[in-house]
C-alpha positions as a printed Julia matrix, in Angstrom:
80×3 Matrix{Float64}:
  -7.21    8.22   -6.65
  -5.8    10.38   -9.45
  -2.43   10.02  -11.21
  -0.67   12.5    -8.92
  -1.82   10.62   -5.82
  -0.65    7.32   -7.28
   2.76    8.79   -8.15
   3.01   10.24   -4.62
   2.19    6.85   -3.12
   4.8     5.18   -5.36
   7.37    7.69   -4.11
   6.52    7.08   -0.47
   6.63    3.31   -0.85
   9.93    3.5    -2.73
  11.45    5.68   -0.02
  10.35    3.24    2.67
  11.72    0.31    0.67
  15.1     2.05    0.27
  15.24    3.02    3.97
  14.56   -0.55    4.99
  17.2    -1.92    2.63
  19.84    0.69    3.59
  19.31    0.21    7.3
  20.27   -3.44    6.92
  23.07   -3.25    4.37
  25.28   -6.28    4.9
  22.93   -7.66    7.55
  19.88   -9.82    6.94
  16.39   -8.52    7.57
  14.28   -9.94   10.37
  11.16  -11.9     9.45
   8.81   -8.93   10.15
  11.05   -6.69    8.04
  11.09   -9.22    5.19
   7.31   -9.39    5.35
   7.07   -5.58    5.24
   9.43   -5.52    2.26
   7.24   -8.05    0.45
   4.16   -5.97    1.23
   5.84   -2.81   -0.06
   6.89   -4.57   -3.28
   3.37   -5.9    -3.86
   1.87   -2.46   -3.2
   4.32   -0.89   -5.65
   3.32   -3.42   -8.32
  -0.34   -2.59   -7.74
   0.3     1.17   -7.92
   2.29    0.91  -11.14
  -0.4    -1.31  -12.65
  -3.14    1.15  -11.73
  -1.17    4.07  -13.15
  -0.58    2.17  -16.41
  -4.28    1.29  -16.62
  -5.27    4.93  -16.15
  -2.8     6.14  -18.79
  -3.91    3.47  -21.26
  -7.56    4.34  -20.77
  -6.86    8.04  -21.2
  -4.81    7.34  -24.35
  -7.7     5.25  -25.74
 -10.19    8.08  -25.09
 -11.76    6.28  -22.14
 -12.37    7.5   -18.62
  -9.28    6.81  -16.46
 -11.51    6.86  -13.37
 -12.87    3.45  -14.41
  -9.47    1.84  -13.81
  -9.4    -0.3   -10.7
  -6.66   -1.68   -8.51
  -6.14   -5.34   -9.29
  -5.35   -7.99   -6.66
  -1.72   -8.73   -5.84
  -2.16  -12.25   -7.21
  -2.86  -10.74  -10.64
  -0.15   -8.08  -10.83
   2.55  -10.27   -9.31
   2.17  -12.68  -12.25
   3.04  -10.09  -14.9
   6.3   -10.41  -16.81
   8.64   -7.44  -16.4
């Protein structure tokens, strides 16, 4: 997956997240919707992490293709 594909995926996930949140403004989400929102948020964290890895490798003169998606348990623990 190259940078453009990652950015595209981030955009799609963000749009879905916003649609889900807007469709329930003022009303709570159902359990399946909450679970989908959590999945979207975790996927976004993974995408951003992968994009940052690729950019850092490129900046350091390394091959960005060697960057790999890390597990949710790793990226969810990062401080923002």
